[in-house]
C-alpha positions in Angstrom: -0.1 0.0 0.0 1.5 3.5 -0.9 1.8 6.2 1.3 -1.0 8.3 -0.2 -3.5 5.2 -0.1 -2.4 4.5 3.6 -2.9 8.2 4.5 -6.3 8.2 3.1 -7.4 5.2 5.1 -6.0 6.8 8.1 -8.0 9.8 7.4 -11.2 8.1 7.3 -10.9 6.2 10.3 -9.9 9.4 12.2 -12.9 11.2 10.7 -15.2 8.4 11.5 -14.2 8.4 14.9 -14.3 12.4 15.1 -18.0 12.4 13.5 -19.1 9.2 16.0 -18.2 11.7 18.9 -20.5 14.5 17.5 -17.6 17.0 16.5 -18.0 16.8 12.8 -21.8 17.8 12.9 -23.2 21.1 13.8 -26.9 21.4 13.8 -28.2 24.9 12.8 -29.6 26.9 15.6 -33.1 26.2 14.4 -34.5 23.8 12.1 -37.7 23.9 9.9 -39.9 21.5 12.6 -39.1 23.9 15.5 -41.9 26.3 16.3 -41.8 29.9 17.7 -43.4 30.7 21.1 -46.4 31.5 19.1 -46.7 27.9 17.8 -46.3 29.0 14.1 -43.4 27.4 12.1 -40.1 29.2 12.7 -39.3 29.7 8.9 -41.4 30.1 5.5 -39.2 27.7 3.7 -37.9 24.5 5.6 -33.9 25.0 5.8 -31.9 22.2 3.9 -30.4 19.8 6.3 -26.9 19.9 7.3 -24.5 16.9 6.7 -21.0 16.2 7.7 -18.0 18.4 6.1 -16.0 15.4 6.1 -12.1 15.3 6.2 -11.3 16.1 2.6 -12.6 19.8 2.3 -9.8 22.1 1.4 -10.8 25.9 1.0 -9.7 28.0 -1.9 -11.3 25.8 -4.7 -11.0 27.4 -8.1 -13.9 29.3 -9.5 -15.5 27.0 -12.1 -19.0 25.4 -12.7 -17.8 22.4 -14.3 -15.0 19.6 -13.1 -16.3 16.6 -15.1 -19.1 15.6 -17.3 -22.3 13.3 -17.2 -24.1 14.8 -14.1 -25.8 18.0 -13.8 -26.8 19.4 -10.3 -29.0 22.8 -10.1 -31.0 24.5 -7.8 -31.9 27.8 -6.2 -30.1 29.2 -2.9 -32.8 30.8 -0.8 -33.4 32.2 2.6 -35.4 30.1 5.1 -37.0 33.4 6.5 -39.1 34.1 3.3 -38.0 31.7 0.5 -36.3 34.7 -1.4 -33.5 33.9 -3.5 -30.1 34.6 -2.5 -27.8 36.2 -5.2 -23.8 35.9 -5.0 -24.1 33.0 -2.5 -20.8 31.3 -2.5 -21.0 27.5 -3.4 -18.0 25.2 -2.9 -18.2 21.6 -4.2 -15.7 18.8 -3.7 -16.4 15.2 -4.8 -14.3 12.0 -5.9 -12.9 11.4 -9.2 -14.3 8.6 -11.3 -11.7 6.2 -9.7 -13.3 7.2 -6.2 -10.4 9.3 -5.3 -10.5 13.0 -4.1 -8.1 15.3 -5.9 -8.1 19.2 -6.7 -9.4 18.7 -10.1 -12.9 17.9 -8.6 -13.1 20.8 -6.5 -15.0 23.9 -7.4 -16.2 27.2 -6.2 -19.0 29.1 -7.9 -21.6 31.9 -6.9 -25.6 32.0 -7.3 -26.8 34.1 -10.0 -29.1 37.2 -9.4 -31.9 34.9 -9.2 -30.2 32.6 -6.5 -29.7 29.8 -9.3 -27.0 27.6 -9.8 -25.7 25.0 -12.0 -22.9 22.6 -11.4 -21.5 19.9 -13.8 -19.4 17.0 -12.8 -18.9 13.1 -13.3 -21.4 10.9 -11.4 -19.6 10.5 -8.1 -19.0 6.8 -7.6 -19.3 5.2 -4.1 -16.3 4.4 -2.2 -15.5 2.2 1.1 -18.8 2.3 2.7 -19.9 5.7 1.6 -22.7 6.0 -1.1 -22.1 8.4 -3.9 -22.3 12.0 -2.8 -21.3 15.7 -3.5 -20.2 17.6 -0.6 -21.4 21.4 -0.7 -20.4 24.3 1.6 -22.9 27.5 1.1 -22.1 31.0 2.5 -24.1 34.1 2.1 -24.1 37.4 4.1 -26.7 37.4 6.7 -27.2 33.8 6.5 -25.7 30.8 8.7 -22.9 28.8 6.8 -24.5 25.7 5.3 -22.7 22.4 5.0 -24.5 19.5 3.3 -24.4 16.6 0.7 -26.3 15.8 -2.1 -26.8 12.1 -2.6 -27.2 11.4 -6.5 -29.6 8.4 -7.2 -27.9 5.7 -9.4 -28.7 5.9 -12.8 -29.8 9.5 -13.1 -27.9 12.3 -15.0 -29.2 15.3 -13.4 -30.8 16.3 -10.1 -32.5 19.8 -8.5 -31.1 20.6 -5.2 -32.4 23.7 -3.5 -30.2 25.1 -0.9 -32.1 27.0 2.1 -30.1 28.9 4.5 -31.0 29.7 7.9 -30.9 33.7 8.7 -28.4 34.9 11.3 -30.0 36.0 14.6 -30.0 39.7 15.2 
């Protein structure tokens, strides 16, 4: 086993331990199911559920909307407060290459357009080890909590719509 492969497996084991003790997962302050003191739902749009960041996140991915071909992920970035679109939200993507390895060629940063829309093209991410196919996303926008989530493509599909609904920051 070469050094890079050994290091990858060691990181997976450490990340699994880290995740199991709860350090890798941060729940937003309020989720859609929570209600305000008046008993009404807190948000007009249910927030996107967070998911683990994972050990392979590296900041500073190049600005681009395509890192492969064969799978298109698109959607809208919205505010949970009123379902309004969020323009210029920063979306970071990272996924494995067709061989099931993380590399710099499969990382990207892009921004939602003036209507909150985004379109990202990649290869269909293969599953690896115990993980199903997935694409990691980190979304940041002024006035909103950072969202870290994952999209899980359905085998055999070539595209999906995945809206990203962000929780506003408390005043």
